C-alpha positions as CSV (number, residue, x, y, z in Angstrom):
1,M,-20.4,-105.1,-48.9
2,L,-23.0,-103.2,-50.9
3,S,-24.3,-99.9,-49.8
4,A,-28.0,-99.2,-49.3
5,E,-28.0,-97.2,-52.5
6,E,-26.4,-100.0,-54.5
7,I,-28.9,-102.5,-53.2
8,L,-31.8,-100.2,-54.1
9,A,-30.4,-99.6,-57.5
10,A,-30.0,-103.3,-58.2
11,H,-33.6,-104.0,-57.1
12,E,-34.9,-101.2,-59.3
13,A,-32.9,-102.5,-62.2
14,S,-34.3,-106.0,-61.8
15,E,-37.9,-104.6,-62.1
16,R,-37.2,-102.0,-64.8
17,G,-39.5,-102.3,-67.9
18,G,-41.9,-104.7,-66.2
19,N,-45.6,-104.5,-65.2
20,I,-46.6,-102.4,-62.2
21,V,-49.9,-102.3,-60.3
22,F,-50.0,-98.8,-58.8
23,C,-52.4,-98.9,-55.9
24,V,-53.9,-95.7,-54.5
25,G,-56.0,-95.0,-51.4
26,S,-56.2,-94.8,-47.6
27,V,-56.7,-97.8,-45.4
28,L,-58.3,-95.4,-42.8
29,R,-61.2,-94.4,-45.2
30,G,-63.4,-97.4,-45.7
31,D,-63.6,-98.4,-49.3
32,D,-60.8,-96.0,-50.3
33,A,-58.7,-98.9,-49.0
34,A,-59.4,-100.9,-52.3
35,G,-56.0,-99.9,-53.7
36,P,-53.9,-100.6,-50.6
37,L,-55.8,-103.9,-50.1
38,L,-54.8,-105.0,-53.6
39,A,-51.2,-104.0,-53.0
40,K,-51.2,-106.1,-49.8
41,K,-52.7,-109.1,-51.7
42,L,-50.0,-108.8,-54.4
43,D,-47.3,-108.6,-51.8
44,D,-48.6,-111.6,-49.9
45,F,-49.4,-113.6,-53.1
46,P,-47.0,-112.3,-55.9
47,V,-48.0,-112.7,-59.5
48,E,-45.1,-113.4,-61.8
49,G,-44.3,-110.5,-64.1
50,W,-46.1,-107.9,-61.9
51,S,-45.0,-105.7,-59.0
52,A,-47.2,-103.7,-56.7
53,V,-46.5,-100.1,-55.6
54,D,-48.7,-98.8,-52.8
55,G,-49.1,-95.1,-53.4
56,G,-51.3,-94.6,-50.4
57,Q,-52.9,-91.2,-50.0
58,T,-50.1,-89.3,-51.8
59,P,-49.4,-91.3,-54.9
60,E,-47.5,-88.4,-56.5
61,N,-44.7,-89.1,-54.0
62,D,-44.0,-92.3,-55.9
63,L,-43.7,-90.8,-59.4
64,G,-39.8,-90.5,-59.2
65,Y,-39.6,-94.2,-58.2
66,L,-42.0,-95.2,-61.0
67,R,-40.0,-93.1,-63.4
68,R,-36.8,-95.0,-62.4
69,L,-38.6,-98.3,-62.9
70,A,-39.8,-97.3,-66.4
71,P,-42.7,-99.8,-66.4
72,N,-43.9,-101.0,-69.8
73,R,-47.4,-101.5,-68.5
74,L,-49.0,-99.8,-65.4
75,L,-52.3,-100.6,-63.9
76,L,-53.6,-97.8,-61.6
77,V,-56.3,-98.9,-59.1
78,D,-58.2,-96.5,-56.9
79,A,-61.6,-96.0,-55.4
80,A,-63.7,-93.7,-57.6
81,A,-67.1,-92.2,-57.0
82,M,-68.8,-93.0,-60.3
83,G,-72.5,-93.2,-59.2
84,L,-72.5,-97.0,-59.6
85,T,-73.2,-99.9,-57.3
86,P,-70.5,-100.4,-54.6
87,G,-67.8,-102.7,-55.9
88,D,-68.4,-102.0,-59.6
89,I,-65.2,-101.8,-61.6
90,R,-64.8,-99.5,-64.5
91,R,-61.9,-98.4,-66.8
92,L,-61.4,-94.6,-66.7
93,K,-59.8,-92.2,-69.1
94,M,-58.2,-88.9,-68.1
95,Q,-61.1,-87.1,-69.8
96,D,-63.6,-89.1,-67.7
97,V,-61.9,-88.0,-64.5
98,A,-61.6,-84.3,-65.6
99,I,-65.2,-84.1,-66.8
100,Q,-66.9,-86.0,-64.0
101,S,-64.7,-84.5,-61.3
102,L,-64.5,-87.9,-59.6
103,I,-64.2,-87.6,-55.9
104,T,-60.8,-88.6,-54.5
105,T,-59.1,-88.2,-51.1
106,H,-55.7,-87.3,-52.6
107,T,-53.8,-84.1,-52.4
108,L,-53.3,-83.5,-56.1
109,P,-55.8,-84.0,-58.9
110,I,-55.8,-87.5,-60.3
111,T,-55.5,-85.9,-63.8
112,Y,-52.0,-84.7,-62.9
113,L,-51.0,-88.2,-61.8
114,L,-52.5,-89.8,-64.9
115,A,-50.7,-87.3,-67.2
116,E,-47.3,-88.1,-65.5
117,L,-47.9,-91.8,-65.7
118,E,-48.8,-91.7,-69.4
119,E,-45.6,-89.9,-70.1
120,M,-43.4,-92.6,-68.6
121,C,-45.3,-95.9,-69.5
122,N,-46.2,-97.5,-72.8
123,E,-49.6,-98.5,-71.5
124,V,-51.6,-97.1,-68.5
125,V,-54.9,-98.5,-67.5
126,F,-56.9,-96.9,-64.7
127,L,-59.4,-99.1,-62.9
128,G,-61.9,-97.3,-60.6
129,V,-63.7,-99.3,-57.9
130,Q,-67.0,-97.7,-56.8
131,P,-67.0,-97.2,-53.0
132,A,-70.0,-97.4,-50.7
133,G,-68.3,-95.1,-48.1
134,T,-65.0,-93.3,-47.6
135,E,-65.5,-91.7,-44.2
136,F,-62.7,-92.3,-41.7
137,F,-63.0,-95.7,-40.0
138,D,-65.8,-96.9,-42.3
139,P,-65.6,-100.7,-42.8
140,V,-64.7,-101.9,-46.3
141,H,-67.9,-103.0,-48.1
142,P,-68.0,-106.7,-49.0
143,R,-68.6,-105.9,-52.6
144,V,-65.4,-103.7,-52.6
145,L,-63.5,-106.6,-51.1
146,A,-64.9,-108.9,-53.9
147,A,-63.8,-106.3,-56.5
148,V,-60.3,-106.3,-55.2
149,E,-60.2,-110.1,-55.4
150,H,-61.6,-109.9,-58.9
151,I,-58.9,-107.5,-60.1
152,Y,-56.2,-109.7,-58.4
153,Q,-57.5,-112.8,-60.2
154,N,-57.5,-110.9,-63.5
155,I,-53.9,-109.9,-63.0
156,A,-53.0,-113.5,-62.1
157,Q,-54.7,-114.7,-65.3
158,G,-52.8,-112.5,-67.6
159,G,-54.1,-109.0,-67.0
160,D,-56.9,-108.6,-69.6
161,F,-58.3,-105.2,-68.5
162,E,-60.4,-104.7,-71.6
163,K,-63.0,-107.0,-70.0
164,Y,-63.9,-104.0,-67.7
165,P,-66.2,-101.5,-69.4
166,Y,-65.4,-97.8,-69.5
167,V,-67.4,-95.7,-67.1
168,N,-69.3,-94.0,-70.0
């Protein structure tokens, strides 16, 4: 009989080098749930070649796990206050996040997370979804729900993230 550690190691080995959707956010904070909603959709309706990791409110806690998986391609999805219409999706670079001081609800700066991810992956794409509201117990805006579905469909159709413009 395999131990829990052996089962986990076998699971991680089977996913090593693949594609990861790293979803960030809080289901309790309205549109900040965009990331976790995408993770749930990918868990319920898996896309071949992609795995979802729900980083929740403290995505830095998953860095060790992601490092062990050593993904080739990683898509980071999070709500990002970019001054756009709710539900708008934009690609973000680390300098965009640092310069614009995008508002997040996480404990460490997103720039730290991005730097760590870029060290361990061949390709990192950060997609921000413009929230309408991120107060506790806000409902998720319909346009944010549509954005989550749009990102999911893009992943299912091959993951061409260049179709999303950069924030600047």
